N, C-alpha and C positions, 0 to 999 in steps of 0.2 A: 130231326129239326128241319123245318122248312123256312127258307129265307128267299125273298124275291130274287129270281135269277139262278138259284141252284138249290138242290135238295140233297143233303148229306147226313150221315150219322143217324139215320133213322133207327128206331128201337130195334135191337137185335142184330144190327150190322156188326160185323166182326172187325176187331182191330188187333194188330200185333203189338204185344207189349214185351219188351226185352226183359225177361225174367231171369232170375239167378239159377245157376246150376242146371239140372236136368229139365227145368221148366222153360228154358229159353226157347222162344219161338211159339209158345202156347198162344192160342188166339183167345181173346176175351171180347165180350160185348161192350157196347157203349155204356150200359148200366154199370158194368164193372169198372170201366175207365173213369166214369163220372164219380164213383164212390170210393175209389182206391187211391186217392191222392196221397194218403199217408203210407202206402205200402212202398217200401224202398225196393222196387222190382226192376230197377234199371241198371244196365251195364253200359259201358261206353267204350269198349275195346276197339271196335271198328272206327268209331269217331276219332279216338286217339291216334290210331294208325293213319287215318286219312288226314288228320291235322298235321302230323309229322311230315307227310308227303307234300302237303300244301306248302309248308314252310321250306321244303327243298326246292320248290318250283316257283313260288310267288313271294316276292319280298313282303314280309309281314304276315304271310300266310292267308291273306284275304285281299280283295280288291278295294275295300273301304276300311280306313283305320277303325271306324266305329264297329265294324264286324270282326275285328281281330281277336285272336285267342287271348290276348292280354286283357281284353274287356270282360272275360269270363273266368270262373274258377279254373285254376291251372289244369286240373285233371278231369274237368267236366266241361268239355267244349263240343257240344253236339254238331256234327256235320250233317246237314239236312239233305233229304232226297226229294221231298215234295210237300205241298201244303194244300189244304182244302178248307175253305171258309176261314175260321180263326184257329185252325189246328194244323200242326206240322209234324212230320215224322223224320227221325234221323236214320242214319245208316245202320244203327243197332236195333231198329224197329221200336224205338221209344217214341210214343206220341206225346205232344205237348199242346196246351193252349198257349198261343204265341201273343206277345205284346211287342210294341214297337212297329210291327207290321211293315217290314221292308224299310226301316228308318223313316217311318211315318208316311210312306208312299202308298200303302194299300189301305184304302178306306172302305172298299166294298167286299173285301175278303179274297183270299187266294183262290184262283181258278174260277172267278166269277164268270158264269157262262156267257152272258151277252157280250162281255168284253173279249173273251177267248174266241167266240164265234166270229165277231167282227174282225178281229186280227187275222184269223185263219182265212176268211174270205178275202181280205185285203192282200194277204201274202200270195194267195192263189192267182190274183190278177197282176202281180208284179210289184216289186217293192221300191224300185228306184228308176227314175226316167231322166231323160235329158231336157225335159220341159215340165213346167208345173202341171199338176193334175187338178181335177175337180174336187178331190178330197182336200187339197190345200185351201181352196176357196170355201168349202163347207166348214172346215175347222176354224178358219179365220172368222167367218160370220158367226159361228156359234160362240167362239171365245169372246168376241167384242160385244156380243149381246149379253154376255155373262158379267163382264168386268166394267164397273161404272167409270166413266170418264176416259176410257181408253179409245183412241181413234184408229190405231194401227197395231199390228202384232207381227212378230217374227218368231218362228218356232226353231228350236234346237233340241239337243238331246240331254243336257244336264244343267244343273243350276249354276255351276261355275261359269259356263260359257255365257249365259244370259246376264249374270250380274256384272261380269267383266265388260260385256258389250254395253251395258247401261252406263258404266263408268266412262268408257271410251266416248260414248255419245255425248255425255255431259261435258267432257273435256273439249270435244269438238265444238259444241254449241257455245261454250263460254270462253274458250281460249285460255282457260286456266288449268293449272297442273294438280293442285292439292285435292285429295279425297278425304272427306271427314267420315269416319266410321264409328259406330257405337261400340265403345270399349267393353260394355257389360254383356255383349252378346257373342257367343263363342265362334260362329263360323259364317263366312260369306262366300268365299271362293278359294279354289286351289291356286289361283294365279298370284303373281308376285306382289301386286298392290295390297293384297290382304295377308297372304301367308307370311310375308316379310314382317308383319306385326306380331306374329305368334312365336312361341318358343321353338317351333320347327322352321327356323328361318335360314338354315344352312342352304347355301346355293343361291341366295337372293342378294344381289348387289346392294350395298348400303345406300346408294343413290336412289334406288327404288323405294327403300324403306322410309327415306326422308320425305317422300311425297304423300304419305298417309298420316293424317292427324286424327285424334280421337276425342270423343265426348262421352258424357254419361247419360244413360237412359233416364227419362223423367226429370231431367235437370235442364230446363230451358236456359238457365243462366250460363251453364257450361258451354252450350252451343252459341249463345250470344257472344260470350267472351272469345270463343274460338274464331268466330267470323269477324269480330272486330279486330282481334290481334293479327289476323291474316287477311286484312281487308283487300278485297279484289283478287284473292289468290285461290279461293276454294271453289272448285267446279261443282261438287255435289255433296250432299249429305245422304248417307245410306244407312238404313236401320230396318229391323223388324218392328212393325207397329206395335206388336205385342209378342210375348213369348209364353211358354207353358206356365211359367210362374210369375210373370210380371205383366199387369195390365197398365195401359197408359193412364197417368194421373189426369184428373179433370182439367181440360184445357191444354194439355201438353201437345197433342198432335195439331190442334188448330193453331196454337201459338207457333209451333214449328213451321207450319205451312206459311203463316204470315211472315215469319222471320226469314225464311229462305227466299220468298218473293222479294222482300225488302232488299236483300243483298244480291239478288240476281243469281241465286244458287239453285241448281237442279235438285229437287227432292225425289229420292228413290226409296220405295218401299220394297223390301225383300219379302215376297209372299211365298217363298219356296215351301215353307211349312204351313203358314196360316191360310194360304189359298185353298179353298174347298175343304178346309178343316174348321176354320173359324166361321166361315160363311161361304156360300157358293161364289160370291163376288169378292171373297177375301176379307182381310182385316179392314181394307179401305171402305168396303161396303158396310161392315159392322159398325165402324166408328164414324163414318160419314166424313172422312177427310181424304181428298183425292190427291195423290202424288203426281209429279210430272211423268215419272216412269215407274213401272213395277215389274218384278221378275217372279216367274212362276215355275213350278216343277212338281216333284213328288206326286201328289194326288191326281194330277192331270191324267195320268195313264193307268192308275191302279196298279202300279209296279212296272208297266211298260215305259220305255225310255222316251220321254218327251218333256220339253221345257219351253218357256215362252218369255219373250220381252215385249211389253206392251207400254203404250204411252201416248202422249199428245202428238198430233200430226206434225206440228212444226219441228219437233225434235226428231221423231222417227223418220221423217222424209229426208233428213240430212244424209241418211244411208241409202236413199232411193234415187230416182231419176227426175223428180220434180223440184230441183234445187239448183241454184247457181253458186252455192257455197262449196268449198272444198269438202269432198266426201270421205267420211271415215269408212274403213273396211268393216262393215257391220254384219256379223253373223252370216258369212258365206260358207256354209257347211254342206258337205256331201250328204249327210244323213239327216239334216234338219227337216226335210220334207219326206223322209222315208215313210212309206204308206202305213206300216203296222202301228207306228206310234200315233199317227193322226187318227187311224181307225179306233185305236184304244181310247183316245181322248173323246171322240165323238160318241162312243158307247158309254163312257163314263158320264159325260154331260147329259145324255139321255136318261141314265139311271138317276141322276140328281133331279131331273125334271119330274120323274115319275114318283119319287118318294123323298121324304125329308131325311136325307142321309146324315146331314150335320146334326139334326135334331135327335136321331137315333143314337149317334155317338155321344152326344151331350147327356142323354138320359141314362144310357148304359154306363158311361163313365162316372156319372154322379152316384149311381147305385153301387158301383164297385168301390169308389172312394169312401162312401159312407160305411160300407160293410168292412173294408180293411181297417178303417180308423176305429170302428166299434170293436173289432177283434183286438186291436192293439190296446184299447182302453180296458177291455175285459181282462187282458193279460197283465195289466199294470205297466205297459210299455209305451204308452202314448207319447211320452217325452223322447222316445228313441226311434220309433218307426211311425211313418205317416205317409199317406197318399195325398199329394198336394197338386195344385195347379188347375188349369182349365180342364173340365171334365173330358173333353175330346182329345186332350193331350197330357194326360196325367204322368207325373213322375213320382218316385218314392224317395223319401228321406230316410237315411240310416245313420244313427248316431251311436257313439260308444258310451261307455259307462259314465263318462264325464259330461255327456251331452254334446260332444263335438262331432261334426260330420266325419265319417271314418271309412276309408277304403277297405280296411279289414272287415268291418262289420257289414259293409255293403256286399263284400264277397261272400260272407256267411249267409246273408239273406238270399243272394242269387243261388248259391250252392244248394241250400235246402229247398228252395222253390223248384229248381231243376230236378232234384231227386223225387219231387212230388208232382211232376208233370206240368210245370209252368216255366216257360222260356220267355225271358224279356229283361232288358236293361231298364225298363220303365213299365208303366201301366198304360201306355198309349194304345188306345182301343180302335176298333173298326166297327162298321155297321153290321159286320158278320158275327160279332160276339153275342152269343145267345145267353139267356139266363142260366142255362146249364154250364156254359163256359165260365161264367162269373161265379157260379156256385162252386165249381171245382177249384177255381182260383182262390176263393175265400177259404175253402177247406184247407188248401195247401198253406195259405198264410197262417191260419190258426195253428197248424202243426209246426210250421217253421218258427213261429214265435216262441214255442216251447224251448227250442234249441237256442234261439236268440236270447231268451231270458236267462239261460244258463251263462251265456257269455257276459251279459250285463252284470249278473250277480258276481261272477268271477273277476270282472274287470279286464278280461282278455279273451281273445278268440283262440288262444293257444290250445292245441289239442282238438280243436273243432273244425279247423280248415284242412281240406285236402289239397295241399299245394300252396303256392304263393298268392297273395292278394292281387286283385286287379290294379291297374295303373291308369292314369289319365291318358286318353287316346292321343292328345297333342302334348308331347313332352320332348325335351331336347335330346335325351339319350334313351336307348333301349332299356337300360336299367330302370326299374327293378324287375323287369320281366324279360331280360335278355335270355335268349335261348341257350 
């Protein structure tokens, strides 16, 4: 399979497949991997051992809650060793087609050669200095040419840092304390102003929690009521302009833009996911509504750590030197300008200029969704399993026998896909997913639906799950997946 930037998995190349018994370690060709989705040739012994050790050393056993073992079937939690393109291999030599792609951060594929080479060259020249570099200038110029309406940018390493910086900047500019957050969207930051509104609020003083108020997506009246009931107190409104499963209603974003201007409120678009996945210039480019500030991450570096805060000059300059106003301490980070992240972004932006990365993801995602939904219909399970959402950011729905979304049935779907060579909490795709990858996935789905149908017919997953069901990543207690 040839994809611009890398060439992998050519016909006849050998892959290790973790086989049962004496076959363990046998090598197979790509043809075999591509046609053996239904062969339960996978063992997970080493992954289980590594996962136990991870829990001994790392709280939660992972550095991101969404990557935790409680998000996967209890006894099938692959611990990975490398990835190439859209495929990954675990410590037991099991290969998978991967979805989710680094929590939506990898759009070009794992190990995308131009990005890797750019990062290696940058690292060889030095990674951190006591003064700005020309790479900082080049990255800023490229980013501001990419994002409509943004006059200035500041780089960091993760999304939480830049969203919190945007909130701080809005508070400094308006002299107000309250932050209005979209209640229908699951995550904005690890910092107190947001996490205090979730079920994992332990450790957050109540005084901080009281400074965040909420509204509903696509409900302009809920925002109008909030701003009127807290007249002159709201510093900013922050939301994702769209999500995988929710598009803005006609006029919602433009009405929101007008309403925030009317009340002197800073409008912030969280583009951490939508940026370079909805469009090169993000959701603001796609929908034609320009916020005051926007925050970016994930796809900027194709998995390398880089994020960005961008916005109007009069706001951004409050954290600079061209102002007489009191200055907020805006994103002064040791690693914000670290050279490998900037090099990764520059290589990613070049790849987006050379080909229609978003268009490829949209086309392949639509093809996958159509095939999965057709398979569900053929199995008589279209009311229970579906691929839904924006083609470049697909999720799957799993319902129980009564038609209710179910963690138990989700776990069964994940489990059977894993056994057949598909790893993913979603069907979030990348431009590296080839037709062969999609065919393997659909083949796995077809066979998974046979097992899923038995659970629907029986009205229970009892006897079909290997271990306890998955649990929500943000929950108050470790139960029901306490170690």
